[in-house]
N, C-alpha and C positions, 0 to 999 in steps of 0.2 A: 395463424389457423392452427386449428386441433389437428395431431393425425388419426385416425379412425387405422381399428382393425375388420375384416367382417369376422363376424362366428354364427353359431348358429346360442339360440339363449340354453341356458340348460334345464329352465323350463316358464315355462307358462306360470301364470297367477291369475286369476278373472275373481274382481268382482261380482258380485251375484246378482244386484238391484239393476237394472238398467244398462247389464254387459249380457247376463245369463238368459234373466227372466226379465218381462216385458213391463216391468210391475210398481211404477214408479206414480205414474195417473193414480193408478187402483190404492194404491197404501196413502198416497198425500190427501184425497177426497177424502179416501176413511177417516183416517187422521182429521179431518177438517167435520167432519159428520160426528165423529166420535168428544170431540169436544169442543164442539158448540150445544152440542147431546148432555154436558156435562158443567154448562154455564161457562162454556168458556169459547165466548163466538171467538172463529175460524176460518179462512179463509183455505180455499185449493193455494192456492198464491203462496201467501203467507207459509202453510207449511212446507211447501218445494223450497221459499227460502230458506228458513231458522232450522228443518232438523234433518234434511236430504243427509244423507250420506254418515251420520250418526247413528251408534249403537242408543236402545231403549234407553241406559241408563243417562248417555249427552240429551236426547231427547227429552225425559225423564224432570233432565234439570234444570234445561233452558224450559220447560213448560214453565215450571214451578217460579224460577225468575222471570217469564213475563207477566204472569198471573198473580204472584206473591201469596198465591196460595195451593197447599200439596192436592195434587188429585184426586179423586175417591177409592178406595181401594180395591175395588172393582176392575178397576177404566181400565188394566191391559187388555184382562178377560174377556171384558164386555167389546171392548174394539179388536183383540181379535177376532172372536165371532162375524162385526159386522164386517171386517177384512176380508174373513175371508169365504166370504157367502158375497162378494163386492167381482172377488177373483174368480170365482166360480161363473162368472158372469161370459166370460171369453179370453181367457188369462192364455199367456202365450209364450213360447220362448220370442227372445228380440232376433228380427230374418235375417237368417245369416249363420248362425252359432251355431246350431248343427252341421249345418255342413263344412266350417271350419274344422269342428273339433273335429270332423271325421277326416281329416287331411293330415292330422297329426303323427301319425303315426307310432312310432310309443314311447315322444318327448314328453314327460313328466310334464304333469301342469294338476293342478289343483281353484280349490275356490278362497277369499279370502274377502269374507263380509260381517258388516254390522250386523245381519238376523239373524236371528232364532235358526239353528241346524233342523232344526225338526221343520221348518216350517222352508226348509234348506231342500231337506231331500226329498219332501212332501212334493215339491213343485217340480225336481229333478226328475222325480219318478212318475209327474202326469206329461212333464215335455217328454219322458225318453232316456234322456242325456246323462245319466243315472251312473253307467257304467264307463262312460267319460271318465270320472274324477273317484272311482271306488268309494276309500275309507279320509281320501284328500278335500275334505272340506270342515272348513276353518273358521267355527267364530268368533267373535268379539262380545255378543251378547253375553249379557253377564260381568266384563270384563270395568273395572273401573279405569281405565283408560283402553278406548277405543278408536276407531281413525278421527283427528290428524293424526294421533304418535304410531307407531312406528310398528310397534305388538306384533299385530293380527298379521301382515306380509313376513316378518322375521318368524311369525314361528310355521307359516305357513313354508317358509323353503328350507328351515328345522327339519319340519314335518315331512320333504320330500328328501332332503340329504343333500343340499343345495347349498352353495354359497351365492348370499340373497343377489351380493350384484352378479350375478350369469343371468338374473332372472330378467325376465317381459313381465311389466304389468299393465290390462287392461281393465282402467276405471271408466268411469264418465261421471264423476262431481270432484270438483274440487278438490275436497273430503276430504276423501281417498285417494285421490292424486299424490294429495300433501303426502299421505301415509310409507306407500309406497316410493315415492324418492327422498323421505328420509329414511326406507331401510336401505336403500343405494340401489333400489332395482332401476332399471328403462325404461320410463313408462308411455304409454300410449294411451290415452282422451278419446275416447267414443265418444259419437256423437248421431248411433243410431238406432238409439231408443225413444222410445211414442213421447217419452215425456219434452225432449229436446222440440222445442219449436224453430229458434232462431240458431242451428249449428254451427253459422257460420260466429258470431256472439256467444255462445258456449265453446268453442271448440277456442276462441280467445280468449278465452276467459282459461279454461286448462294453461293454455298456452304462456299465461302471465305467471301460472303456479310454478311452472320447470314442466311441465310434460316436454317428452323429447319431438312425439308423432303425435297427432291429430290424423284419426280417419274415419269419417262416415259414414263409413260403411263393415264391413267384416272383410270383403275383397280390399281394402283399404287399409285392415291388420296386415291379410297376407302381403301384401306389398312394404308394409312397415318391418315386418322380418323378413323379407327373403330380397341381399340379405339382412340382417339382424348384427347393427351399425352402435356397439358402444365406443368413450373415446377411451385411445390408448391414453398411456400414462407418458408422461415427457418422453421423449428421448429416443421412444421404439417404432416402430414399426410397422 
């Protein structure tokens, strides 16, 4: 049996889409529409299955591999316009995230996301949550190595000036959870956004990739970090 030691995290690092922004349904509906319009038929379920959690560079690599041809030169710009129009139909934050952020006091926090920094900033402004993160918004867009590699989580911890192993990460996708785990963080697998229909099944999938806790709501996240528990080294108490 492992010894454990309760402590507070040095920082909390949030994924964005599916953790702060309830965006994955709109994002993947838009991507399916954009691909289909470009002559690459795709469904919402296929997009969620194949591209969920990845940055655009990896998503494009996967699309090209699947269809055997390059995307149109203007695809990303056209898709961005389509997605923005769909977001404006009723885009909002994940239920409970604003209240949870209000409870954190001075505890350092950051966003580590696969999405574009400009989009994240726009959405945080729309939700009225930008003051919670300030300059600590880290985007893997444009990086060759996005999630599931740990780079974006390591960059966020470095930006906050904290040891990655003393950070708590909140992730909704298996891809993102693998990235945070690879960075040495304790990970809460979050199942509270609108794209997760089978919450028990999704939680089980996150547990399979190694998350330390599963949370269906932000009340569950608060319970998971109070006290925050991480494995102690052998021989310590």
